[in-house]
C-alpha positions as CSV (number, residue, x, y, z in Angstrom):
1,M,8.9,7.4,2.2
2,V,11.4,8.0,-0.6
3,H,13.5,11.0,-1.4
4,E,11.5,11.8,-4.6
5,H,7.8,12.7,-4.5
6,I,5.2,10.0,-5.4
7,D,1.9,11.4,-6.6
8,T,0.5,8.8,-8.9
9,V,0.3,5.0,-9.1
10,D,2.5,5.0,-12.2
11,A,5.2,6.8,-10.2
12,L,4.8,4.3,-7.4
13,M,5.3,1.5,-9.9
14,A,8.5,3.2,-11.2
15,H,9.9,3.4,-7.7
16,Y,9.0,-0.3,-7.1
17,V,11.0,-1.3,-10.2
18,A,13.9,0.9,-9.1
19,G,13.9,-0.9,-5.7
20,S,13.7,2.4,-3.8
21,L,10.5,1.7,-1.8
22,P,10.6,0.8,1.9
23,E,9.5,-2.7,2.7
24,P,5.9,-2.0,3.6
25,A,5.3,0.0,0.4
26,R,7.0,-2.7,-1.7
27,V,4.7,-5.3,-0.1
28,L,1.7,-3.0,-0.9
29,V,2.7,-2.9,-4.6
30,E,3.3,-6.7,-4.8
31,S,-0.1,-7.3,-3.2
32,H,-1.7,-4.9,-5.7
33,L,-0.1,-6.9,-8.5
34,E,-1.2,-10.2,-7.0
35,M,-4.8,-8.9,-6.9
36,K,-4.7,-7.4,-10.3
37,A,-2.2,-9.5,-12.3
38,D,-3.1,-7.7,-15.6
39,H,-1.4,-4.6,-14.2
40,R,1.9,-6.5,-14.2
41,G,2.3,-5.3,-17.8
42,L,3.3,-1.8,-16.8
43,V,5.9,-3.2,-14.3
44,T,7.3,-5.5,-17.0
45,D,7.6,-2.6,-19.5
46,L,9.4,-0.5,-16.8
47,E,11.7,-3.3,-16.0
48,L,12.6,-3.7,-19.7
49,L,13.3,0.1,-20.0
50,A,15.5,-0.1,-16.9
51,G,17.4,-3.1,-18.3
52,E,18.0,-1.3,-21.6
53,A,19.3,1.8,-19.8
54,L,21.6,-0.3,-17.7
55,E,23.1,-2.0,-20.7
56,Q,23.9,1.4,-22.2
57,M,25.8,2.6,-19.1
58,S,29.5,2.5,-19.0
59,A,31.1,-0.1,-16.9
60,A,32.4,1.0,-13.4
61,P,34.2,-0.8,-10.6
62,I,32.0,-2.0,-7.8
63,S,32.7,-0.4,-4.4
64,D,32.3,-2.4,-1.2
65,R,31.6,-5.6,-3.2
66,D,31.1,-7.9,-0.2
67,A,28.5,-5.6,1.4
68,R,26.6,-5.3,-1.9
69,L,26.6,-9.0,-2.4
70,A,25.3,-9.6,1.1
71,A,22.5,-7.1,0.5
72,I,21.5,-8.9,-2.7
73,F,21.4,-12.3,-1.0
74,A,19.4,-10.9,1.9
75,S,16.8,-9.2,-0.3
76,S,13.3,-10.6,-0.8
77,R,12.5,-13.0,-3.6
78,P,11.0,-11.4,-6.7
79,L,7.2,-11.5,-7.2
80,E,6.0,-14.8,-8.7
81,S,4.0,-14.8,-11.9
82,S,0.2,-14.9,-11.8
83,A,0.2,-18.5,-13.0
84,Q,2.5,-19.5,-10.1
85,L,0.3,-17.6,-7.6
86,N,-2.9,-19.2,-8.9
87,N,-1.3,-22.7,-8.5
88,Q,-0.6,-22.1,-4.8
89,T,-2.8,-24.1,-2.5
90,D,-2.1,-21.7,0.5
91,K,-4.6,-19.0,-0.2
92,G,-6.1,-16.6,2.2
93,V,-8.2,-13.5,2.1
94,F,-5.2,-11.2,2.3
95,P,-2.6,-11.3,-0.5
96,R,0.3,-13.5,0.4
97,A,2.8,-10.7,0.6
98,I,0.7,-8.9,3.3
99,R,0.2,-12.1,5.2
100,N,4.0,-12.7,5.2
101,L,4.6,-9.1,6.4
102,V,2.2,-8.8,9.2
103,G,1.7,-12.5,10.1
104,F,-2.1,-12.5,10.0
105,D,-5.0,-13.2,7.7
106,V,-8.3,-11.3,8.1
107,D,-9.7,-13.8,10.6
108,T,-6.7,-13.6,13.0
109,V,-5.9,-9.9,13.0
110,P,-5.9,-8.5,16.6
111,W,-8.2,-5.6,15.7
112,K,-8.5,-2.7,18.1
113,T,-11.6,-0.5,17.9
114,K,-10.4,3.1,17.4
115,L,-13.8,4.7,16.6
116,P,-17.4,3.4,16.4
117,G,-17.5,1.3,13.2
118,F,-13.7,1.5,12.7
119,R,-11.1,-1.1,13.7
120,E,-7.4,-1.0,13.1
121,Y,-4.2,-3.0,13.6
122,C,-1.2,-0.7,13.5
123,T,2.6,-1.4,13.7
124,D,5.8,0.3,12.6
125,I,8.0,-1.3,10.0
126,D,11.0,0.1,8.2
127,G,10.3,3.7,9.3
128,C,6.6,3.6,8.2
129,E,3.3,3.3,10.0
130,V,1.6,0.2,8.7
131,S,-2.0,-0.4,9.4
132,L,-4.8,-2.8,8.5
133,M,-8.2,-1.1,8.7
134,W,-11.8,-2.5,8.9
135,I,-14.5,0.1,8.2
136,K,-18.2,-0.6,8.8
137,P,-20.4,-0.3,5.8
138,G,-21.5,3.3,5.2
139,R,-19.0,4.6,7.8
140,A,-17.2,7.9,7.0
141,L,-13.7,8.4,8.2
142,P,-12.9,11.9,9.5
143,A,-11.9,14.4,6.8
144,H,-8.1,14.7,6.8
145,T,-5.0,15.6,4.8
146,H,-1.5,14.3,5.1
147,K,1.8,15.6,6.5
148,G,3.6,13.1,4.3
149,M,2.6,10.2,2.0
150,E,-0.2,7.8,2.5
151,L,-0.6,4.7,0.3
152,T,-3.8,2.6,0.8
153,L,-4.6,-0.7,-0.9
154,I,-8.2,-1.9,-0.8
155,L,-8.4,-5.6,0.1
156,D,-12.1,-6.0,0.3
157,G,-15.2,-3.8,-0.1
158,A,-14.7,-0.2,-1.3
159,F,-14.6,3.4,-0.3
160,N,-15.5,6.6,-2.1
161,D,-14.1,10.1,-1.7
162,A,-14.0,13.3,-3.8
163,R,-11.5,11.6,-6.2
164,G,-13.8,8.6,-7.0
165,R,-14.2,5.0,-6.1
166,F,-11.5,2.7,-4.8
167,G,-12.3,-1.0,-4.9
168,P,-10.5,-4.3,-4.4
169,G,-6.9,-4.1,-5.7
170,D,-7.0,-0.3,-6.2
171,I,-4.3,1.9,-4.6
172,S,-5.1,5.4,-3.2
173,V,-2.0,7.7,-3.3
174,A,-2.5,10.7,-1.0
175,D,-0.2,13.5,0.1
176,E,-0.5,17.1,1.5
177,S,-2.4,18.1,-1.7
178,V,-5.3,15.6,-0.9
179,D,-8.0,16.6,1.6
180,H,-10.5,13.7,1.6
181,R,-13.2,12.0,3.7
182,P,-13.3,8.3,2.7
183,V,-16.8,6.7,3.0
184,A,-17.1,2.9,3.0
185,E,-19.8,1.6,0.6
186,K,-22.9,0.3,2.2
187,D,-23.0,-3.3,1.0
188,R,-20.0,-4.7,2.9
189,P,-17.2,-3.6,5.2
190,C,-14.1,-2.0,3.6
191,I,-10.9,-3.7,4.6
192,A,-7.6,-1.9,3.6
193,F,-3.9,-2.0,4.0
194,S,-2.2,1.4,4.6
195,V,1.4,2.7,4.7
196,L,2.2,6.2,6.0
197,D,5.4,8.0,6.5
198,A,4.0,10.9,8.6
199,P,0.8,11.5,10.6
200,I,-2.5,12.7,9.1
201,K,-4.0,16.0,10.0
202,L,-7.8,16.3,10.6
203,T,-9.6,18.9,8.6
204,G,-13.2,20.1,8.1
205,S,-15.4,22.0,10.5
206,F,-15.4,21.2,14.3
207,R,-19.0,20.0,14.0
208,Q,-18.1,17.6,11.1
209,I,-15.0,16.3,12.9
210,I,-17.1,15.5,16.1
211,G,-19.8,13.9,14.0
212,D,-17.3,11.7,12.1
213,L,-15.5,10.7,15.3
214,I,-18.6,9.5,17.0
215,G,-19.9,7.9,13.8
């Protein structure tokens, strides 16, 4: 996903401020900040530190000036403040950044049933596998680990795994060191937005894998 390893949400935020995330991961972070505007403080602090570091750097000539200017003008607009977002009349279930990326809200997603009690919409964007997931209340996903990086933003409902509970606005950061079996909470479906840069790898016993696959 990026050249440097990301293993925490704080590290993810640092890469967001540095502008080194691929587009789907950037959208995931912006959506997290839209859902949890109070977390914007960390990003603001990191931006201030980056600005101070930039001011202390020695001036250097800009190479390929025209190409750099073109890239700047083609980049996405910065995240609006929480006050601006709250004043918007166009509000959907999904954060605005996700709706703009995938072109759907929750009631128009072309879901495909992949497993009993598990629906998904999947596409490839900027070298990443991007998916929206709908998980039936109480449904366990097959235990798995990761061949790369997996970022998951909870949009509605919640899931639990060995690391704890992930609810609306929370980000799960998982890599090859994480072997988990997410289980949706029983009161409502869990809807999530996920970004992966490599396939997952099923783990657990053969009996558990078969049980989880058939639900």
